[in-house]
C-alpha positions as CSV (number, residue, x, y, z in Angstrom):
1,X,0.0,0.0,0.0
2,X,1.5,3.3,-1.1
3,X,2.0,6.3,1.2
4,X,2.9,9.9,0.6
5,X,6.6,10.7,1.1
6,X,6.8,13.7,-1.2
7,X,8.6,17.0,-0.5
8,X,8.7,20.0,-2.9
9,X,10.7,23.1,-3.1
10,X,10.7,26.2,-5.3
11,X,13.0,29.1,-6.3
12,X,12.9,31.9,-8.8
13,X,15.5,34.5,-9.9
14,X,15.8,37.3,-12.4
15,X,17.8,36.5,-15.6
16,X,17.0,39.7,-17.6
17,X,19.8,40.5,-20.0
18,X,21.4,43.8,-20.7
19,X,20.2,46.0,-23.6
20,X,22.2,45.6,-26.7
21,X,21.9,41.8,-26.8
22,X,20.7,40.1,-30.0
23,X,17.2,38.7,-29.6
24,X,16.4,35.2,-30.7
25,X,13.4,33.9,-32.7
26,X,13.5,35.3,-36.2
27,X,15.6,35.2,-39.4
28,X,16.0,38.9,-38.9
29,X,18.5,40.7,-36.7
30,X,17.0,42.4,-33.6
31,X,18.9,44.2,-30.9
32,X,17.2,44.7,-27.5
33,X,16.4,48.3,-26.9
34,X,14.0,48.1,-24.0
35,X,12.7,45.7,-21.3
36,X,8.9,45.1,-21.5
37,X,8.9,42.6,-18.6
38,X,11.7,40.6,-16.8
39,X,13.0,37.2,-17.8
40,X,13.1,34.7,-15.0
41,X,14.4,31.2,-14.1
42,X,12.1,29.1,-12.0
43,X,12.9,25.7,-10.4
44,X,10.7,23.0,-8.8
45,X,12.6,20.4,-6.7
46,X,10.8,17.2,-5.7
47,X,12.0,14.5,-3.3
48,X,10.5,11.1,-2.3
49,X,12.7,10.7,0.9
50,X,15.5,9.1,-1.1
51,X,15.8,10.7,-4.6
52,X,15.7,14.3,-5.6
53,X,15.0,15.7,-9.1
54,X,15.0,19.4,-10.1
55,X,12.9,20.8,-12.9
56,X,14.0,24.2,-14.2
57,X,12.3,26.6,-16.7
58,X,14.0,29.5,-18.3
59,X,12.4,32.4,-20.1
60,X,14.5,31.8,-23.2
61,X,13.9,30.8,-26.8
62,X,16.1,27.7,-26.7
63,X,18.9,25.6,-25.2
64,X,21.9,24.2,-27.0
65,X,24.5,21.4,-26.5
66,X,27.3,23.6,-25.4
67,X,25.3,25.2,-22.6
68,X,22.6,22.7,-21.4
69,X,24.8,19.7,-21.0
70,X,27.4,21.5,-18.9
71,X,24.7,23.2,-16.8
72,X,23.1,19.9,-16.0
73,X,26.4,18.2,-15.2
74,X,27.4,21.0,-12.9
75,X,24.0,21.1,-11.1
76,X,24.1,17.4,-10.6
77,X,27.6,17.5,-9.2
78,X,26.9,20.3,-6.8
79,X,23.5,18.9,-5.7
80,X,24.8,15.3,-5.4
81,X,22.2,13.9,-7.8
82,X,22.4,12.2,-11.2
83,X,22.4,14.2,-14.5
84,X,19.2,12.5,-15.4
85,X,17.6,14.1,-12.3
86,X,18.2,17.6,-13.8
87,X,15.5,18.7,-16.3
88,X,15.9,22.1,-18.0
89,X,13.3,23.6,-20.2
90,X,13.1,26.9,-22.3
91,X,9.6,28.4,-22.6
92,X,10.6,29.5,-26.1
93,X,9.9,33.2,-25.9
94,X,10.8,35.0,-29.1
95,X,11.8,38.1,-27.1
96,X,14.7,36.6,-25.2
97,X,18.5,36.8,-26.0
98,X,20.3,34.4,-28.3
99,X,22.1,32.0,-25.9
100,X,25.2,30.6,-27.7
101,X,28.7,30.8,-26.3
102,X,30.1,31.4,-29.8
103,X,27.6,34.1,-30.9
104,X,29.1,37.1,-32.7
105,X,27.8,39.6,-30.2
106,X,30.1,39.7,-27.1
107,X,27.1,40.8,-24.9
108,X,25.4,37.5,-25.8
109,X,28.5,35.5,-25.1
110,X,28.9,37.2,-21.7
111,X,25.2,36.8,-20.9
112,X,25.2,33.1,-21.7
113,X,28.3,32.5,-19.6
114,X,26.6,34.4,-16.7
115,X,23.5,32.2,-17.0
116,X,25.5,29.1,-16.0
117,X,25.8,30.5,-12.4
118,X,22.2,31.7,-12.3
119,X,20.8,28.3,-13.4
120,X,22.9,26.6,-10.8
121,X,21.7,29.0,-8.2
122,X,18.0,28.5,-8.9
123,X,18.3,24.8,-8.8
124,X,20.2,24.7,-5.5
125,X,17.8,27.2,-3.9
126,X,14.8,25.1,-4.9
127,X,16.4,22.0,-3.4
128,X,17.2,24.0,-0.2
129,X,13.5,24.9,0.0
130,X,12.2,21.3,0.1
131,X,9.3,20.8,2.5
132,X,6.7,18.0,3.0
133,X,3.9,18.3,0.4
134,X,0.9,16.6,-1.1
135,X,0.3,16.7,-4.9
136,X,-3.0,17.2,-6.7
137,X,-3.6,17.2,-10.5
138,X,-6.2,18.7,-12.8
139,X,-7.0,19.4,-16.4
140,X,-9.1,22.2,-18.0
141,X,-9.2,23.8,-21.4
142,X,-8.1,27.2,-22.7
143,X,-10.3,27.9,-25.7
144,X,-9.6,29.9,-28.8
145,X,-6.1,31.2,-28.1
146,X,-4.0,28.5,-29.9
147,X,-4.5,27.9,-33.6
148,X,-3.0,25.6,-36.1
149,X,-0.6,27.7,-38.1
150,X,-0.3,25.5,-41.2
151,X,-3.0,25.8,-43.8
152,X,-4.1,24.1,-47.0
153,X,-4.3,26.7,-49.7
154,X,-6.5,26.8,-52.8
155,X,-3.6,25.9,-55.1
156,X,-3.1,22.7,-53.0
157,X,0.0,23.9,-51.3
158,X,0.6,24.1,-47.5
159,X,1.7,27.4,-46.0
160,X,2.7,28.4,-42.5
161,X,1.3,31.7,-41.3
162,X,-0.4,32.6,-44.6
163,X,-1.7,35.9,-43.2
164,X,-4.9,37.1,-41.7
165,X,-8.0,37.0,-43.9
166,X,-6.0,35.5,-46.8
167,X,-8.7,34.6,-49.4
168,X,-6.7,31.6,-50.6
169,X,-6.9,29.7,-47.2
170,X,-9.0,26.5,-47.4
171,X,-8.5,24.9,-44.0
172,X,-6.0,24.3,-41.2
173,X,-3.8,21.2,-41.4
174,X,-4.0,19.6,-37.9
175,X,-5.8,19.9,-34.6
176,X,-5.0,22.0,-31.6
177,X,-4.7,20.6,-28.0
178,X,-6.4,23.1,-25.7
179,X,-5.8,21.2,-22.5
180,X,-4.2,23.0,-19.6
181,X,-2.6,20.6,-17.1
182,X,-2.0,21.6,-13.5
183,X,0.0,20.1,-10.7
184,X,-0.7,21.5,-7.3
185,X,1.8,21.0,-4.4
186,X,0.4,21.9,-1.0
187,X,3.3,22.3,1.5
188,X,3.4,22.4,5.2
189,X,4.0,26.0,6.4
190,X,5.1,27.3,2.9
191,X,3.7,28.6,-0.3
192,X,1.6,26.3,-2.5
193,X,3.4,25.5,-5.8
194,X,1.7,25.2,-9.1
195,X,3.1,23.6,-12.2
196,X,1.3,24.7,-15.4
197,X,1.5,23.2,-18.8
198,X,-0.1,24.4,-22.1
199,X,1.0,24.3,-25.7
200,X,1.4,27.4,-27.8
201,X,4.1,29.5,-29.4
202,X,5.3,32.4,-27.3
203,X,5.9,34.5,-30.5
204,X,3.2,37.0,-29.7
205,X,4.9,40.3,-28.7
206,X,7.2,41.3,-31.7
207,X,9.5,44.2,-31.8
208,X,12.8,44.7,-30.1
209,X,11.8,44.6,-26.4
210,X,12.9,41.9,-24.0
211,X,9.8,40.0,-22.8
212,X,9.0,36.6,-21.4
213,X,5.6,36.7,-23.3
214,X,2.4,35.0,-22.1
215,X,4.0,32.1,-20.2
216,X,5.5,34.5,-17.6
217,X,2.3,36.6,-17.6
218,X,0.4,33.4,-16.8
219,X,2.7,32.8,-13.8
220,X,2.2,36.3,-12.6
221,X,-1.5,36.5,-13.1
222,X,-2.1,33.2,-11.3
223,X,0.1,34.4,-8.3
224,X,-1.9,37.6,-8.1
225,X,-5.2,35.7,-8.2
226,X,-4.4,33.2,-5.4
227,X,-2.6,34.3,-2.3
228,X,0.4,32.2,-1.2
229,X,1.0,30.5,-4.6
230,X,4.2,30.3,-6.6
231,X,4.1,29.1,-10.3
232,X,6.3,27.4,-12.8
233,X,5.3,27.0,-16.4
234,X,6.3,24.4,-19.0
235,X,5.4,24.8,-22.6
236,X,4.0,21.8,-24.5
237,X,4.0,20.4,-28.1
238,X,3.7,23.8,-29.9
239,X,5.6,23.3,-33.2
240,X,2.6,23.7,-35.4
241,X,0.4,26.1,-33.4
242,X,0.5,29.8,-32.6
243,X,-1.7,32.7,-31.5
244,X,-2.9,33.9,-34.9
245,X,-6.6,33.6,-35.7
246,X,-6.5,34.0,-39.5
247,X,-10.3,34.7,-39.5
248,X,-10.8,37.2,-36.7
249,X,-14.2,38.5,-35.9
250,X,-15.5,41.4,-33.7
251,X,-12.7,42.3,-31.3
252,X,-10.4,39.4,-32.0
253,X,-7.8,41.7,-33.5
254,X,-7.7,44.1,-30.6
255,X,-4.1,44.9,-29.4
256,X,-2.5,43.3,-32.5
257,X,-0.6,44.6,-35.6
258,X,0.5,43.1,-38.9
259,X,4.2,42.3,-38.5
260,X,7.0,42.1,-41.2
261,X,6.5,38.4,-41.8
262,X,2.8,38.4,-42.3
263,X,2.2,37.2,-38.7
264,X,0.1,39.4,-36.5
265,X,1.4,40.2,-33.0
266,X,0.9,42.5,-30.0
267,X,1.9,42.8,-26.3
268,X,-1.8,43.2,-25.4
269,X,-2.6,39.9,-27.1
270,X,0.0,38.1,-25.1
271,X,-1.7,39.4,-22.0
272,X,-5.1,38.1,-23.3
273,X,-3.6,34.6,-23.8
274,X,-2.2,34.6,-20.3
275,X,-5.6,35.6,-18.9
276,X,-7.3,32.8,-20.7
277,X,-4.8,30.2,-19.5
278,X,-4.9,31.6,-16.0
279,X,-8.7,31.2,-16.1
280,X,-8.3,27.5,-16.8
281,X,-5.7,27.2,-14.0
282,X,-8.1,28.9,-11.5
283,X,-10.9,26.6,-12.6
284,X,-8.8,23.5,-11.8
285,X,-7.1,24.8,-8.6
286,X,-9.7,23.9,-6.0
287,X,-10.8,20.7,-7.6
288,X,-7.5,18.9,-8.2
289,X,-7.4,15.1,-7.5
290,X,-4.9,14.5,-4.7
291,X,-2.7,11.4,-5.1
292,X,0.0,9.8,-3.0
293,X,3.6,10.2,-4.2
294,X,6.1,7.7,-2.8
295,X,8.6,7.7,-5.7
296,X,10.6,10.0,-7.9
297,X,12.0,8.3,-11.0
298,X,14.0,9.7,-13.9
299,X,15.2,8.3,-17.2
300,X,17.2,9.6,-20.2
301,X,17.7,7.9,-23.6
302,X,19.4,9.0,-26.8
303,X,18.0,8.0,-30.1
304,X,19.8,8.2,-33.5
305,X,17.7,10.1,-36.1
306,X,18.6,10.5,-39.8
307,X,19.7,14.0,-40.9
308,X,17.6,15.8,-43.5
309,X,20.4,16.5,-46.0
310,X,20.0,18.2,-49.4
311,X,21.0,16.8,-52.8
312,X,23.9,18.3,-54.7
313,X,21.4,20.0,-57.0
314,X,19.5,21.6,-54.1
315,X,22.7,22.9,-52.5
316,X,23.5,25.2,-55.4
317,X,20.5,27.4,-54.8
318,X,20.7,26.9,-51.1
319,X,24.2,28.4,-51.0
320,X,23.0,31.3,-53.1
321,X,20.1,32.2,-50.8
322,X,22.1,31.5,-47.7
323,X,24.9,33.8,-48.9
324,X,22.4,36.6,-49.8
325,X,20.8,36.3,-46.4
326,X,24.1,36.4,-44.5
327,X,25.0,39.5,-46.5
328,X,21.8,41.3,-45.5
329,X,20.4,41.1,-49.0
330,X,17.1,39.3,-48.5
331,X,15.7,41.8,-51.0
332,X,17.4,39.8,-53.7
333,X,15.6,36.6,-52.7
334,X,12.4,36.4,-54.8
335,X,10.0,35.8,-51.9
336,X,8.3,37.9,-49.2
337,X,6.8,37.6,-45.7
338,X,6.6,34.1,-44.4
339,X,7.7,32.5,-47.6
340,X,10.9,34.5,-47.4
341,X,11.4,33.1,-43.9
342,X,10.7,29.6,-45.1
343,X,13.2,29.6,-48.0
344,X,15.9,31.3,-45.9
345,X,15.4,28.7,-43.2
346,X,15.4,25.9,-45.7
347,X,18.6,27.2,-47.3
348,X,20.3,27.5,-44.0
349,X,19.4,24.0,-43.0
350,X,20.8,22.6,-46.3
351,X,24.0,24.4,-46.0
352,X,24.4,23.7,-42.3
353,X,23.9,19.9,-42.9
354,X,26.1,19.7,-46.0
355,X,29.0,18.2,-44.1
356,X,27.1,17.0,-41.0
357,X,26.9,13.4,-39.9
358,X,24.2,11.2,-41.4
359,X,22.5,10.8,-38.0
360,X,21.9,13.0,-35.0
361,X,21.5,12.0,-31.4
362,X,18.0,12.9,-30.0
363,X,18.2,13.1,-26.2
364,X,14.8,12.3,-24.6
365,X,14.1,12.7,-20.9
366,X,11.4,11.8,-18.4
367,X,10.7,12.6,-14.8
368,X,8.0,10.7,-12.9
369,X,6.5,12.3,-9.8
370,X,4.5,9.3,-8.5
371,X,1.7,8.7,-11.1
372,X,2.5,11.8,-13.1
373,X,5.2,12.0,-15.8
374,X,6.9,14.9,-17.6
375,X,8.4,13.9,-20.9
376,X,11.1,16.2,-22.3
377,X,11.5,16.7,-26.0
378,X,14.7,18.6,-27.2
379,X,13.0,20.9,-29.7
380,X,9.6,21.9,-31.1
381,X,7.3,18.9,-31.7
382,X,4.0,19.1,-33.5
383,X,0.8,18.7,-31.5
384,X,0.5,15.2,-32.9
385,X,3.6,14.3,-30.9
386,X,2.1,15.7,-27.7
387,X,-1.2,13.9,-28.2
388,X,0.6,10.6,-28.8
389,X,2.7,10.9,-25.7
390,X,-0.3,11.8,-23.6
391,X,-1.8,8.4,-24.5
392,X,1.0,6.5,-22.6
393,X,-0.6,3.9,-20.4
394,X,-0.2,3.5,-16.6
395,X,-0.2,7.2,-15.7
396,X,-2.7,9.6,-14.2
397,X,-1.2,12.4,-16.3
398,X,1.6,12.8,-18.9
399,X,3.0,16.3,-19.5
400,X,5.0,16.7,-22.7
401,X,7.4,19.7,-22.7
402,X,9.3,21.2,-25.7
403,X,12.8,22.6,-25.8
404,X,13.9,20.4,-22.9
405,X,17.7,19.8,-22.3
406,X,18.3,21.0,-25.9
407,X,16.7,22.8,-28.8
408,X,17.2,21.0,-32.1
409,X,14.5,22.6,-34.2
410,X,11.2,21.3,-35.5
411,X,9.8,17.7,-35.3
412,X,7.0,17.7,-37.9
413,X,4.6,14.8,-38.5
414,X,5.4,12.5,-41.4
415,X,2.8,13.8,-43.9
416,X,3.9,17.5,-43.5
417,X,7.1,16.7,-45.3
418,X,5.1,16.0,-48.5
419,X,2.8,18.9,-47.8
420,X,5.5,21.5,-47.3
421,X,5.6,24.5,-45.0
422,X,8.2,26.3,-42.9
423,X,8.6,23.6,-40.2
424,X,9.3,20.6,-42.4
425,X,11.4,22.5,-44.9
426,X,13.6,23.8,-42.1
427,X,13.8,20.7,-40.0
428,X,17.2,19.1,-39.5
429,X,15.6,15.6,-39.4
430,X,14.1,13.4,-42.0
431,X,10.5,12.5,-42.2
432,X,9.5,10.1,-39.5
433,X,11.2,12.0,-36.7
434,X,7.9,12.9,-34.9
435,X,6.6,9.3,-35.0
436,X,10.0,8.0,-33.7
437,X,9.8,10.4,-30.8
438,X,6.4,9.1,-29.9
439,X,7.5,5.5,-30.2
440,X,10.6,6.0,-28.1
441,X,8.7,8.1,-25.6
442,X,6.0,5.6,-25.1
443,X,8.6,2.9,-24.5
444,X,10.5,5.1,-22.0
445,X,7.3,6.0,-20.1
446,X,6.3,2.3,-20.1
447,X,9.6,1.4,-18.4
448,X,9.1,4.1,-15.8
449,X,5.4,3.1,-15.2
450,X,6.6,-0.5,-14.6
451,X,9.0,0.8,-12.0
452,X,6.2,2.6,-10.1
453,X,5.8,1.1,-6.6
454,X,2.5,-0.8,-6.2
């Protein structure tokens, strides 16, 4: 008979970069000239009386091999836990700094180096905050804020972000997942902790301001609505969804503007998304199902995935477009708006992989908190991946998280490679990558489920 042995801890620190850093998220240079709202690192530590795991979220666009792997190793060494027990996630805000140690801007290099200490700090502070807790779980829906961003057009093609009120749109290609998952940790004599999960692109704000976008707003709105609560947010399988309603009605377009790439954005709309997600969290809060937690289990696996290399013929044009883009001459590439972004991303992928290995390692991670599992995917999976992973048997709840322990780009479903669109044309991986992630993920979660104490 199981019993509850759970403890939980929390920490949060500011990781806002200096002005002048390059902002991540677009194939267009942007230099931060203001701070709209701060970026933060949040950490949730969990312990079953024997094993400790720490789950960290960063208000950044992505994580990469040369930063995430050393961070995890250092945290594990200092905390006295295994590397598999360290789970680091980027919420994927498109208003955060580029975090590469070799990036051309010295400010970005210095910021990324500085982050190593901040990420260690937040992890160790969360572990130090551990206190006895009980966990509850609940699921609600956040309606009409996430939309499939790939569309079938009248000419039979598939386009990503084809623009608001485009008369050539026929129908979306795919299905959204509007579920908001909530874990509530009630602690003895300390703040209640909330883990929130929802899937959508934090590409809502636009411009050159630093912002954590709607995921951080969701944390802050929830904490304002409920006294004595601290929140951590994990983004889900958001590779083919975003915030753009291509057929707005009435006030749907309030607080939005048409941006350079044909995608509509606005800070006020990020606030709207956060309010809707917060509403779902508040609806679940008092009615969570409490469960005993008597085990914390973790697992990592690395899977070889074929690289999406170009042919010799394709590389000729790819080099031309890539050189023009790097020279700042996108005006000489015969496309505009999102199609320009698509061909630039595709050319970059082809050139980047020209001399790359034939296979890449795909690191997958899982953390089980009793009958609930988080499954970490190192990039941007389509919603089909998230839906598939959530079907894992033997769990009360499965929470897929994108950009976890790495950021390796898009993981589109098989049929999207034939259909086209930005995600498949830019993906570093051959068709079948999404289905392989689901297959390997279900196997990993089955192993963890079998290890669950009876």
